[in-house]
Each structure stands twice: as C-alpha cells, then as structure tokens.
C-alpha positions in Angstrom: -12.4 -22.0 7.6 -8.6 -22.1 7.6 -6.1 -24.1 5.6 -2.6 -24.9 6.6 0.2 -24.3 3.9 3.9 -24.9 3.9 6.0 -22.4 2.0 9.7 -21.7 1.3 10.8 -18.2 2.1 14.0 -16.1 1.6 16.1 -15.8 4.8 15.3 -12.0 5.3 11.5 -12.7 5.1 11.8 -15.7 7.5 13.8 -13.6 9.9 11.2 -10.8 9.9 8.4 -13.4 10.4 10.2 -14.9 13.3 9.9 -11.5 15.0 6.2 -11.2 14.6 3.9 -12.1 17.4 1.4 -13.8 15.1 3.0 -15.1 11.9 -0.3 -16.2 10.4 -1.8 -12.7 10.9 1.3 -11.1 9.4 1.2 -13.3 6.3 -2.5 -12.8 5.9 -2.2 -9.0 6.0 0.6 -9.1 3.4 -1.3 -11.4 1.1 -4.5 -9.4 1.4 -2.6 -6.2 0.6 -1.2 -7.8 -2.5 -4.7 -9.1 -3.5 -6.1 -5.5 -3.1 -3.3 -4.1 -5.3 -4.0 -6.6 -8.0 -7.8 -5.8 -7.8 -7.1 -2.1 -8.0 -4.9 -2.6 -11.1 -7.6 -4.6 -12.7 -10.2 -1.9 -12.0 -7.9 0.7 -13.4 -7.2 -1.4 -16.4 -10.9 -1.8 -17.1 -11.3 2.0 -16.9 -8.6 2.3 -19.5 -5.7 3.2 -17.2 -2.6 1.1 -17.6 -0.4 1.1 -14.5 3.3 1.1 -15.4 6.5 1.2 -13.3 7.3 4.6 -14.9 3.9 5.9 -13.7 4.4 4.5 -10.2 7.9 6.2 -10.1 6.4 9.5 -11.1 3.8 9.3 -8.4 6.3 8.2 -5.7 8.4 11.2 -6.6 5.4 13.6 -6.6 4.1 12.3 -3.3 7.5 12.4 -1.7 7.5 16.2 -2.0 6.2 17.9 1.2 3.0 20.0 0.9 4.0 23.7 1.0 3.3 25.2 4.5 0.9 27.9 3.0 -1.1 25.3 1.1 -1.3 23.1 4.2 -2.5 26.0 6.3 -5.1 26.9 3.8 -6.4 23.4 3.7 -6.7 23.3 7.5 -8.6 26.7 7.4 -10.9 25.2 4.8 -11.5 22.1 6.9 -12.1 24.2 10.0 -14.9 26.2 8.1 -16.5 23.0 6.8 -16.6 21.2 10.2 
C-alpha cells in the first residue's frame, strides 16, 4: 500500500529532489535511513549507551584517519589466509 503526502521543503532539498529520477524512491530511502538511525540509537540506549554529539564527533574524527599501510597490508594477509 502507498499513501500520498504533501510536504513543504527548503529550496536546496527541493532542487536536489528535482534532479532525482525517482523522487518517491529518493525520499523513501532518506526516511528509511533516518528510521534506522533512530532504531539504532534506541537499541544502544537500552544497552546503556547514550549517543551524544560529542561522541559522534570523536568517532567521525577517528574514522577520518586513514588506516596505516602496514596495518592494512597485515589485514589483507590475514584475510588471504582465512579465505
């Protein structure tokens, strides 16, 4: 089943949607991603982990650092032996 909705959007979002081949699919994907994030935060909260903006910033910074070449090579060697 599908339901038709009318929404008001900021200009930048409307312009981006205008460029999409399937606006409904683009909106559905974005809303489902948001729903998954909310669900993940709820699961973490129930496990006693509170997600904060400071924590998100720390992980963004940590994940932005490239993996050292020697560690990456070792990981690939280990995967090669496992497969």
